[in-house]
C-alpha positions as CSV (number, residue, x, y, z in Angstrom):
1,M,-37.3,12.7,49.3
2,N,-36.9,10.9,52.7
3,R,-34.4,11.7,55.4
4,L,-31.8,9.0,54.2
5,L,-31.9,10.4,50.7
6,R,-31.4,14.1,52.0
7,W,-28.4,12.9,54.2
8,L,-26.5,11.2,51.1
9,A,-27.3,14.1,49.1
10,A,-25.7,16.2,51.7
11,L,-22.9,14.3,51.7
12,L,-22.3,14.2,47.8
13,L,-22.5,17.8,47.9
14,A,-20.0,18.2,50.9
15,G,-16.4,18.2,49.0
16,L,-13.4,16.6,50.2
17,C,-13.6,14.9,53.7
18,Q,-11.2,13.4,56.0
19,A,-11.2,9.8,56.8
20,P,-11.7,8.5,60.6
21,A,-8.9,8.9,63.0
22,F,-5.9,6.4,62.5
23,G,-3.3,4.7,64.4
24,A,0.3,6.1,65.0
25,E,2.1,3.1,63.4
26,D,4.4,4.0,60.1
27,V,3.1,3.4,56.9
28,A,5.4,2.6,53.9
29,G,4.1,3.6,50.7
30,P,1.7,5.9,49.2
31,A,-0.8,3.5,48.1
32,A,-0.9,2.3,51.6
33,L,-1.2,5.9,52.9
34,Y,-4.0,6.3,50.6
35,R,-5.9,3.2,51.5
36,Q,-5.6,4.0,55.2
37,H,-6.5,7.6,55.4
38,C,-8.1,8.7,52.0
39,A,-10.0,5.8,50.5
40,A,-13.2,5.9,53.0
41,C,-14.2,9.3,51.4
42,H,-12.5,9.0,47.9
43,G,-13.1,5.4,47.5
44,A,-10.9,2.6,47.2
45,D,-10.5,2.9,43.4
46,R,-9.9,6.8,43.6
47,L,-13.1,7.3,41.6
48,G,-14.7,9.3,44.5
49,A,-17.4,8.6,47.0
50,M,-18.3,11.3,49.7
51,G,-15.3,13.1,48.3
52,P,-14.5,13.9,44.7
53,A,-12.3,11.6,42.4
54,L,-8.4,11.6,43.0
55,L,-7.3,11.1,39.5
56,P,-4.5,13.1,37.3
57,E,-7.4,14.2,35.4
58,S,-9.3,15.5,38.4
59,L,-6.3,17.1,39.6
60,E,-4.7,18.6,36.4
61,R,-5.4,22.0,37.1
62,L,-4.7,22.1,40.8
63,R,-1.1,23.6,41.2
64,P,1.3,21.2,43.2
65,A,1.4,23.9,45.7
66,E,-2.7,23.9,46.1
67,L,-2.7,20.2,46.4
68,A,0.1,20.1,48.9
69,A,-1.9,22.8,50.9
70,V,-5.2,20.7,50.7
71,L,-3.2,17.7,52.0
72,R,-1.4,19.4,54.7
73,E,-4.2,21.8,56.1
74,G,-7.4,20.6,54.6
75,R,-10.3,23.0,53.3
76,P,-12.4,25.1,55.2
77,A,-16.1,24.4,55.7
78,T,-15.7,20.7,54.7
79,Q,-14.8,17.3,56.5
80,M,-11.3,17.6,55.0
81,Q,-9.4,18.5,57.9
82,G,-5.8,18.0,56.9
83,F,-3.0,15.7,57.7
84,A,-0.1,18.1,59.1
85,G,-0.3,16.9,62.6
86,E,-0.4,13.1,61.4
87,L,2.0,12.8,58.3
88,D,5.5,14.5,57.6
89,D,6.5,16.5,54.7
90,A,8.0,13.7,53.0
91,R,4.9,11.2,53.2
92,L,2.8,14.2,52.2
93,A,4.9,14.7,49.4
94,S,5.1,11.2,48.4
95,L,1.1,11.0,48.2
96,A,0.9,14.1,46.3
97,D,3.0,12.5,43.8
98,W,1.1,9.4,43.6
99,L,-2.1,11.0,43.2
100,R,-1.0,12.7,40.2
101,T,0.1,9.2,38.8
102,G,-2.8,7.5,36.9
103,P,-3.7,3.7,37.9
104,A,-2.2,0.9,36.1
105,T,-5.4,0.1,34.5
106,A,-7.5,3.0,33.1
107,P,-10.6,3.1,35.2
108,A,-14.1,2.7,33.3
109,W,-17.4,4.1,34.0
110,T,-20.4,2.0,32.7
111,D,-23.9,2.7,31.6
112,A,-24.9,1.0,34.9
113,E,-22.6,3.0,36.9
114,I,-24.0,6.4,35.4
115,R,-27.7,5.3,35.8
116,G,-26.7,4.2,39.4
117,S,-25.5,7.8,40.5
118,H,-28.7,9.6,39.0
119,V,-30.5,11.5,41.6
120,V,-33.9,13.4,41.4
121,Y,-34.5,16.0,44.2
122,H,-37.6,17.6,42.8
123,A,-39.5,15.9,39.7
124,A,-40.0,18.1,36.5
125,G,-43.0,20.6,36.9
126,S,-43.1,20.4,40.7
127,L,-41.6,23.5,41.5
128,P,-43.5,27.0,41.0
129,A,-42.8,28.4,38.0
130,S,-42.2,32.1,39.1
131,P,-39.0,33.3,40.9
132,V,-38.9,33.3,44.7
133,F,-36.7,36.5,44.8
134,Q,-37.5,40.1,43.9
135,A,-34.9,40.7,41.1
136,D,-35.1,40.6,37.3
137,P,-34.4,36.9,36.5
138,A,-32.7,37.8,33.2
139,N,-29.9,40.1,34.9
140,L,-28.7,37.5,37.4
141,F,-25.0,36.4,37.3
142,L,-23.9,33.2,38.6
143,V,-20.4,33.6,40.2
144,V,-18.3,30.4,40.4
145,E,-16.3,30.6,43.7
146,A,-13.6,28.1,43.0
147,G,-11.9,28.7,46.6
148,S,-14.6,26.7,48.5
149,H,-16.5,25.3,45.5
150,H,-19.8,27.4,45.7
151,V,-21.8,29.6,43.4
152,S,-23.2,32.8,44.4
153,V,-26.2,34.2,42.7
154,L,-25.8,37.8,42.3
155,D,-28.5,40.6,41.5
156,G,-27.4,42.6,38.5
157,D,-29.4,45.6,39.3
158,R,-28.6,46.2,42.9
159,L,-25.4,44.4,42.6
160,E,-25.9,42.2,45.6
161,P,-25.7,38.6,46.4
162,I,-29.2,37.1,47.1
163,H,-28.3,33.3,47.4
164,R,-25.1,31.3,47.9
165,F,-24.9,27.3,47.3
166,R,-22.6,24.4,47.4
167,T,-21.6,22.7,44.2
168,R,-19.9,19.7,43.2
169,F,-16.0,19.9,43.4
170,A,-14.2,22.2,40.8
171,L,-16.7,23.1,38.1
172,H,-15.5,23.2,34.8
173,G,-16.4,24.8,31.5
174,G,-18.9,27.3,32.5
175,P,-22.8,27.1,33.6
176,K,-25.3,26.8,30.7
177,F,-28.5,28.0,30.8
178,S,-31.9,26.9,29.4
179,Q,-33.1,29.5,26.9
180,D,-35.7,31.0,29.4
181,G,-32.7,31.5,31.9
182,R,-34.7,29.4,34.4
183,Y,-32.2,26.5,34.6
184,V,-28.7,25.9,34.9
185,F,-26.6,23.0,33.9
186,M,-23.2,22.7,35.5
187,A,-20.5,20.0,35.4
188,S,-17.7,19.1,37.5
189,R,-14.3,18.0,36.9
190,D,-14.7,14.5,38.4
191,G,-18.0,13.9,36.1
192,W,-21.0,15.3,38.1
193,V,-23.7,17.1,36.1
194,S,-26.4,19.0,38.1
195,K,-29.5,20.8,37.2
196,Y,-30.4,23.9,39.3
197,D,-33.6,25.7,39.4
198,L,-32.4,29.3,39.4
199,W,-36.0,30.8,39.9
200,N,-36.6,28.6,43.2
201,L,-32.7,28.3,44.2
202,T,-32.4,24.7,44.6
203,F,-31.0,21.6,42.7
204,T,-33.4,19.5,40.9
205,A,-31.3,16.4,39.7
206,E,-27.7,15.1,39.3
207,I,-26.0,12.4,37.9
208,R,-22.5,11.1,37.2
209,V,-21.6,10.8,33.5
210,G,-17.8,10.0,33.7
211,L,-14.6,10.3,35.9
212,N,-13.3,13.5,34.0
213,T,-15.7,16.0,32.4
214,R,-14.9,18.8,30.3
215,N,-18.1,20.5,29.9
216,V,-21.9,20.4,29.1
217,A,-24.0,21.8,26.2
218,V,-27.8,22.2,26.3
219,S,-29.9,22.0,23.3
220,D,-31.8,25.2,22.1
221,D,-35.0,23.4,22.3
222,G,-34.4,22.5,25.9
223,K,-34.6,18.9,25.5
224,W,-31.3,17.4,25.6
225,V,-28.0,17.9,27.3
226,L,-24.7,16.6,26.0
227,A,-21.5,16.0,28.2
228,G,-18.2,15.5,26.9
229,N,-15.7,13.4,28.7
230,T,-12.1,12.9,28.9
231,L,-12.3,9.7,31.0
232,P,-13.7,7.6,29.8
233,R,-13.7,9.0,26.4
234,T,-17.3,9.3,25.7
235,L,-20.3,11.7,24.9
236,V,-23.0,11.3,27.1
237,L,-26.7,12.4,26.0
238,L,-28.9,13.3,29.0
239,R,-32.6,14.3,28.9
240,A,-33.0,17.8,30.4
241,D,-36.0,17.3,32.2
242,D,-34.3,15.2,34.8
243,L,-30.7,14.2,33.4
244,S,-31.8,10.7,33.2
245,L,-29.2,9.0,30.9
246,A,-30.2,8.4,27.2
247,K,-27.3,7.2,25.4
248,V,-23.5,6.9,25.6
249,L,-21.3,7.2,22.7
250,D,-17.8,6.3,22.4
251,V,-15.6,9.0,20.7
252,T,-13.5,6.9,18.0
253,G,-12.1,8.4,15.0
254,R,-12.8,7.3,11.4
255,D,-9.5,5.5,11.5
256,G,-10.4,3.8,15.0
257,Q,-8.4,5.8,17.0
258,G,-10.1,6.8,20.2
259,S,-10.1,10.7,21.6
260,R,-10.7,12.8,24.7
261,V,-13.1,15.4,24.3
262,S,-12.0,19.2,24.4
263,A,-15.6,20.5,24.8
264,V,-18.9,20.4,23.6
265,Y,-21.1,23.3,22.1
266,D,-24.7,23.9,21.3
267,A,-24.9,25.3,17.6
268,A,-28.5,26.8,17.9
269,P,-28.9,28.0,14.5
270,R,-27.7,24.8,13.1
271,H,-30.0,22.7,15.6
272,S,-27.0,20.6,16.5
273,F,-24.4,20.0,19.1
274,I,-20.5,20.5,18.0
275,A,-18.0,18.4,19.8
276,A,-14.3,19.4,19.6
277,L,-11.9,16.4,20.0
278,K,-8.6,16.7,21.6
279,D,-6.6,13.7,20.1
280,I,-7.9,13.5,16.5
281,A,-8.1,15.9,13.6
282,E,-11.9,15.7,13.5
283,V,-14.8,17.9,14.3
284,W,-18.1,16.1,15.0
285,E,-21.5,17.7,14.4
286,I,-24.5,15.9,15.9
287,P,-28.1,17.1,14.8
288,Y,-31.1,17.2,17.2
289,A,-33.2,15.3,14.8
290,G,-33.5,11.9,15.8
291,M,-32.9,12.0,19.5
292,A,-36.6,11.9,20.5
293,S,-36.2,8.2,20.7
294,G,-33.0,8.8,23.1
295,T,-30.3,7.8,20.7
296,I,-27.5,9.8,19.3
297,P,-27.5,10.3,15.5
298,E,-24.6,9.0,13.9
299,P,-22.3,12.1,14.4
300,R,-21.1,13.9,11.1
301,K,-17.3,13.7,11.3
302,I,-15.7,16.6,9.5
303,V,-11.9,15.6,8.8
304,L,-9.2,18.2,9.2
305,A,-5.6,18.6,8.6
306,D,-4.7,19.1,12.2
307,V,-6.4,19.0,15.8
308,L,-8.1,22.0,16.9
309,D,-7.2,22.6,20.6
310,D,-9.4,25.5,20.7
311,F,-11.8,27.4,18.3
312,Y,-14.3,30.0,18.1
313,F,-17.8,30.1,16.3
314,D,-18.9,33.1,14.3
315,Q,-22.5,34.4,15.2
316,S,-24.2,32.4,12.5
317,Y,-22.2,29.2,13.9
318,R,-21.6,28.3,10.2
319,H,-17.7,28.9,10.5
320,I,-15.4,27.7,13.0
321,L,-12.2,29.7,13.6
322,G,-9.8,27.2,15.2
323,A,-6.1,27.0,16.5
324,S,-3.8,23.8,16.7
325,R,-1.3,23.4,19.6
326,D,1.5,25.0,17.5
327,G,-0.6,28.1,16.9
328,G,-1.6,27.5,13.4
329,G,-5.0,28.6,12.5
330,Q,-7.9,27.8,10.2
331,V,-11.4,28.3,9.1
332,V,-13.7,25.6,8.6
333,D,-17.2,26.2,6.8
334,L,-19.7,23.7,8.7
335,T,-22.1,23.6,5.7
336,P,-19.9,22.0,3.3
337,G,-17.4,20.8,5.9
338,R,-14.1,21.8,4.9
339,K,-11.5,24.2,5.6
340,V,-11.9,27.5,3.5
341,A,-9.0,29.6,4.9
342,D,-5.9,29.8,6.9
343,L,-5.3,32.0,9.8
344,A,-2.3,34.0,10.3
345,L,-1.6,33.5,14.0
346,S,1.2,32.6,16.2
347,G,1.8,31.7,19.9
348,M,-1.2,30.0,21.5
349,P,-4.3,32.2,20.7
350,H,-7.2,31.4,23.1
351,L,-10.0,31.7,20.3
352,G,-12.4,29.9,22.5
353,S,-12.2,33.4,24.7
354,G,-12.8,35.6,21.5
355,I,-15.5,38.1,20.9
356,T,-16.9,40.1,18.0
357,W,-17.9,43.5,17.1
358,M,-18.6,45.9,14.0
359,R,-15.8,48.2,12.7
360,D,-16.0,50.1,9.8
361,G,-18.9,48.2,8.5
362,H,-17.0,44.9,8.8
363,E,-17.5,42.2,11.6
364,V,-14.3,41.6,13.1
365,M,-13.2,38.8,15.8
366,A,-10.4,39.5,18.5
367,S,-8.6,36.7,20.5
368,P,-6.2,36.9,23.5
369,N,-3.0,34.9,23.3
370,L,-1.9,32.4,26.3
371,R,1.7,32.8,25.3
372,Q,2.3,36.3,23.9
373,G,1.1,39.7,24.8
374,R,-1.0,40.4,22.1
375,I,-4.5,40.6,20.6
376,S,-5.2,39.3,17.2
377,V,-8.2,40.9,15.2
378,I,-9.4,39.2,12.4
379,D,-11.8,40.4,9.6
380,M,-14.6,38.0,9.4
381,Q,-15.2,38.3,5.8
382,S,-11.4,38.2,4.2
383,W,-10.4,35.9,7.2
384,Q,-7.2,38.3,7.3
385,T,-5.5,39.4,10.5
386,I,-6.1,43.3,10.3
387,A,-4.2,44.2,13.3
388,T,-2.2,42.9,16.3
389,V,-2.6,44.9,19.6
390,P,0.3,44.7,22.3
391,T,-0.6,44.1,25.5
392,N,0.9,43.6,29.0
393,G,1.4,40.3,28.7
394,P,-0.5,36.7,27.9
395,G,-3.8,36.8,28.5
396,F,-6.9,34.6,29.1
397,F,-9.8,36.5,28.7
398,L,-11.2,39.1,26.4
399,R,-15.0,40.7,27.1
400,S,-17.0,43.5,25.7
401,H,-20.7,44.6,25.3
402,E,-22.6,45.8,22.6
403,N,-23.1,49.0,24.5
404,T,-19.5,49.8,25.3
405,P,-16.7,51.0,23.2
406,Y,-14.0,49.0,24.8
407,A,-12.7,45.5,25.0
408,W,-11.5,44.7,28.2
409,A,-8.3,42.4,28.1
410,D,-6.5,40.6,31.2
411,A,-2.9,39.6,31.3
412,M,-3.4,36.9,33.8
413,M,-0.5,34.6,32.4
414,S,1.9,37.2,33.0
415,P,3.5,39.4,35.8
416,K,1.3,42.0,35.0
417,R,-1.7,39.7,36.1
418,D,-3.2,42.5,38.2
419,T,-4.0,44.8,35.5
420,L,-6.8,44.9,32.9
421,Q,-6.3,47.0,29.5
422,L,-9.2,48.7,27.7
423,I,-9.1,48.6,23.9
424,D,-11.1,51.2,21.8
425,K,-13.1,48.9,19.4
426,Q,-12.6,51.5,16.5
427,T,-8.9,52.6,16.7
428,L,-7.7,49.5,18.1
429,A,-5.6,51.3,20.4
430,V,-5.0,50.4,24.3
431,V,-6.8,53.6,25.5
432,G,-6.5,52.9,29.5
433,S,-5.8,50.4,32.2
434,L,-7.3,49.5,35.7
435,T,-5.5,48.0,38.5
436,P,-8.0,46.8,41.1
437,S,-5.7,45.5,43.7
438,P,-1.7,45.6,43.2
439,G,-0.2,42.0,42.9
440,R,-3.6,40.2,42.8
441,T,-5.0,38.5,39.6
442,A,-7.6,40.5,38.1
443,A,-9.7,38.8,35.1
444,H,-12.8,37.5,33.3
445,V,-15.0,40.6,32.9
446,E,-18.5,40.3,32.4
447,F,-21.3,43.0,32.1
448,T,-24.7,43.6,33.3
449,R,-27.3,43.2,30.3
450,D,-27.6,46.9,29.5
451,G,-23.6,47.0,29.7
452,R,-23.8,49.5,32.3
453,Y,-21.5,47.9,34.6
454,A,-18.5,45.8,34.3
455,L,-17.6,43.1,36.8
456,V,-14.1,41.8,37.3
457,S,-12.8,38.9,39.4
458,L,-10.1,39.2,41.8
459,M,-9.3,35.4,41.6
460,E,-7.8,35.2,45.1
461,R,-9.1,33.1,48.2
462,D,-10.0,36.4,49.8
463,G,-11.0,37.9,46.6
464,A,-14.0,39.8,45.3
465,I,-15.9,41.1,42.5
466,V,-15.0,44.5,41.7
467,V,-17.8,46.5,40.0
468,Y,-16.8,49.5,37.5
469,D,-19.1,51.8,35.9
470,A,-18.6,50.8,32.1
471,R,-18.8,54.5,30.9
472,T,-16.8,56.2,33.5
473,L,-14.5,53.4,34.4
474,R,-15.0,54.1,38.2
475,E,-15.0,51.7,40.7
476,V,-18.6,51.2,42.2
477,K,-18.3,48.8,45.0
478,R,-16.6,45.4,46.0
479,I,-18.3,42.4,46.8
480,P,-16.2,39.8,48.8
481,M,-16.0,36.4,47.2
482,D,-13.7,33.2,47.7
483,K,-11.7,32.9,44.3
484,P,-14.1,34.1,41.9
485,I,-13.0,32.2,38.6
486,G,-15.8,33.4,36.3
487,K,-19.5,35.1,36.4
488,Y,-22.0,34.5,34.1
489,N,-25.1,36.9,33.2
490,V,-28.2,35.0,32.2
491,F,-29.2,37.9,29.7
492,N,-25.8,37.9,28.0
493,K,-25.5,34.2,27.8
494,T,-28.8,33.2,26.7
495,T,-29.1,36.1,23.9
496,R,-25.3,35.0,22.8
497,S,-24.0,38.4,23.2
498,S,-21.2,38.9,20.8
499,G,-19.1,40.3,23.8
500,T,-18.8,37.1,25.7
501,S,-18.2,33.3,25.2
502,H,-21.1,31.3,24.3
């Protein structure tokens, strides 16, 4: 790649930036403030340029105080220096409110714009087919550091970082691995999909598939990547070798209503993708067959009684356990394409973070709850809730491993966000708790490939990965990180461990 392309690629990965210096004249409204001080980096249409898109969908997970801090103080290690010395608090507040208001006309992102964004840094097959580091490539972790939009590559045996690289703005949905663990596919909130060669520690290709993207899924045969968007309301099929565009599919239900995509999944045993839809009561299944020509086969649209805001697959990927926004749950058998059972759930179960294990000869599934301090345990044959385990408060993640007797639950949606609880998977009793740092959010446990160590995120700007011996529950070490929101073990993900999300 020539010098100009390298320079442009570096800018695209640089994150937020500040526009050139401006005069001292007063600016009346927030739209004028944006044009004068933000458009140079974020685009006149707010769709992003050197900096990320600044649309409500892009900022939805950035708390008001966090957005205010960025406008006031900037972001470390980027060209975004902040406006505290240039604009008073009232104008900064008006700008923040305006950024959270959508444009009068919904922005579009066309096929031509998708293709125009495509960048190939290394052609497929041009890099060595062996790791450049001395570590087990199947026991690596990717740690997403949201504080500064970086990812750290962690050696799961030595429990030490071996590399760190900048990512696009606000990765979302978790990285997805190719089956051999070599390639990682990541999606950012503002629509960029990146392919990273984990063995050579470098990006190979990128493309912008939309303006707000939920996540990506990678086909089990390694040939296709499917991205789901909320803006525009599309599914985008990419060729996995170079991320070139294959097809864009508008997401429209049987009644003609359009929908945002909640998430896309690879259902490997079914040789298909599954798309969860946010606005219509349907689940879509898209088989791999027929994609060789670069087209998306007509989705199989499974009509439901209610929109499923969140769901979990059983290990066979035949059944979906789904929850609606009001907490009601149902089981959908994908083979006949119909509901086969109701689930006795309440509050807001986070089924997407559920796990399974064997108990008394029966497979059970357990889910945390975003509104209630409880873990629901469901028998996977009868679909009955066999236990409700009280916890410290509403939590987001539940994690385990085949080689540990405990399920680890956080309470990050509650005042007890600093404490993890351990649940015995056979007795279903809370048997212990861990508080890595009082007053600081502790969540998202992930295990090494053998289950020997449990890694916990301290989700703070000056946070850390806290490593515990999963048998003795003693702290082993702390690895400093910048707001580590998640960590993903190659082996556990590629083998679809029952103790983690897929």
